[in-house]
C-alpha positions in Angstrom: -0.2 0.0 0.1 1.0 3.2 -1.1 0.7 6.9 0.4 1.2 10.8 -0.9 3.7 12.7 1.1 2.1 16.3 2.1 5.6 17.7 2.1 7.2 16.2 -1.2 4.1 15.2 -3.1 5.8 12.0 -3.9 3.9 8.2 -3.5 5.8 6.4 -1.4 4.9 2.8 0.5 3.4 3.2 3.6 6.7 1.4 5.3 8.3 5.4 4.4 6.2 7.0 7.2 6.1 6.7 10.9 3.0 6.1 13.0 1.9 8.9 15.2 2.3 8.4 19.1 -0.9 10.2 19.9 -3.6 8.8 17.1 -1.4 5.5 15.8 -2.2 6.3 12.4 0.5 7.0 9.7 1.9 10.5 9.6 1.1 12.8 6.6 4.8 13.5 6.1 7.3 10.5 4.7 10.5 9.8 7.3 12.6 11.8 5.0 10.4 15.2 5.1 9.7 14.8 8.8 13.7 14.4 9.6 14.7 17.6 7.6 11.5 19.6 9.1 12.8 18.4 12.4 16.5 19.3 11.5 15.4 22.8 10.4 13.5 23.5 13.2 16.3 22.7 15.6 18.1 25.0 13.7 15.6 28.1 13.6 14.6 27.4 17.3 17.9 26.0 19.3 16.9 27.6 22.5 12.8 26.3 22.4 14.2 22.8 21.3 16.5 23.1 24.0 13.8 23.7 26.4 11.3 21.1 25.2 14.1 18.7 25.2 15.3 19.2 28.7 11.6 19.5 29.7 11.0 15.9 27.6 14.2 14.6 29.4 12.7 15.8 33.2 9.3 13.7 32.4 10.8 10.8 31.2 14.6 10.3 33.1 14.0 7.3 34.6 12.8 5.6 31.2 15.6 7.0 29.7 18.3 5.8 32.1 16.8 2.7 32.5 17.2 2.4 28.3 20.8 3.4 28.3 21.6 0.9 30.7 20.0 -2.1 28.7 21.4 -0.7 25.6 25.0 -0.4 27.2 24.5 -3.6 28.4 23.3 -5.6 25.3 25.6 -3.5 23.3 29.0 -3.5 25.3 31.5 -4.0 22.7 29.6 -1.0 20.8 29.6 1.6 23.9 33.3 0.7 24.7 34.0 1.4 21.1 32.2 4.8 20.7 33.8 5.9 24.2 37.4 5.6 23.0 36.6 7.3 19.8 34.9 9.9 22.0 37.8 10.2 24.1 40.8 10.0 21.4 38.9 12.6 19.7 38.9 14.9 22.8 42.0 13.8 23.7 43.4 15.1 20.2 41.5 18.7 20.3 42.9 18.9 24.1 46.3 18.2 22.3 46.0 20.6 19.6 44.9 23.7 21.8 48.0 22.9 24.0 50.3 22.9 21.0 48.7 26.4 19.8 48.6 28.1 22.6 51.9 27.2 24.4 54.1 26.4 21.4 51.9 28.0 18.3 52.2 24.8 16.6 49.4 23.0 14.8 49.1 19.4 15.0 50.5 18.9 11.1 53.1 20.9 12.1 54.2 18.9 15.1 53.6 15.4 13.2 55.9 16.9 10.6 58.6 17.2 13.7 58.0 13.9 14.1 58.5 12.5 11.1 61.8 14.2 10.6 62.9 12.5 13.8 61.5 9.4 12.8 59.4 9.5 16.0 62.6 9.5 18.1 63.8 11.8 21.1 66.4 14.2 19.4 68.7 13.7 22.4 68.1 9.7 23.3 67.2 8.4 20.1 64.6 6.4 20.9 61.0 6.3 21.4 58.9 8.0 24.3 58.4 5.2 26.8 56.8 7.5 29.8 53.1 6.6 30.3 50.8 9.1 30.6 49.3 9.2 34.0 45.6 9.9 33.4 44.9 7.5 30.6 48.0 4.8 31.5 48.9 5.4 27.9 52.3 6.4 26.1 52.8 10.2 25.9 53.5 11.9 23.0 57.2 13.5 22.6 57.4 16.7 24.2 58.1 20.0 22.7 61.7 21.4 23.5 62.1 25.3 23.4 64.3 28.0 24.5 62.6 29.8 27.6 64.3 33.0 26.9 63.3 33.2 23.3 60.1 30.9 23.2 61.5 29.7 20.0 60.9 25.7 19.4 63.5 23.4 18.8 62.8 19.6 18.8 61.0 16.7 20.2 62.2 15.2 23.2 61.2 12.5 25.6 59.8 13.2 28.8 63.1 12.2 30.4 65.5 14.2 28.3 63.2 17.2 28.6 62.9 17.2 32.2 66.9 16.7 32.2 67.3 19.6 30.3 64.8 21.5 32.6 66.9 20.3 35.7 70.1 21.1 34.2 68.2 24.8 33.4 69.6 24.7 30.2 72.9 25.7 31.2 75.8 24.1 29.1 78.5 24.7 32.2 76.3 22.8 34.5 75.9 19.8 31.6 79.5 19.9 31.0 80.1 19.0 34.9 77.8 16.6 35.2 79.6 14.8 32.2 82.9 15.2 33.9 81.5 14.0 37.2 79.8 10.6 35.3 83.2 10.1 33.6 85.4 10.9 36.8 83.3 8.2 38.6 82.7 5.4 35.6 83.2 1.8 36.8 
């Protein structure tokens, strides 16, 4: 059986029409036109839509929470994959913000530096091994920069970056450290 959509005036199968929750009858507009209408309504009435959504959520909060729990139980892998993707995207956005704010670098520029160094620390010539405390994931190489001029230099592992900071970037201290190590070599 077919029906004419009142919005697009196209004859479509009844399966292309949603059922009204108040009357149980088929809607006058097809799902596609209804989707377009809803999207446009949300765009034009963001504040009003937010209020409607909030009011509906408050009235149906228990049902929503129950449905969400049930969905999460039945779709555990999918939910975990979505969470991982969400956190990865946010982590990347956060990293991009930090790069721009602290070092005036874009992600692309950082990745170019990383590629030029073959993903290795400029001093240690090995990949980063330090773990990020929050995510228990291997850290990214740190952007080394001159604290006097603010000029970016190269990428370093966390140990080398910390060592430079502890040496206060003073070559005299670094030379004395080398002499000390050579003196006490076993």
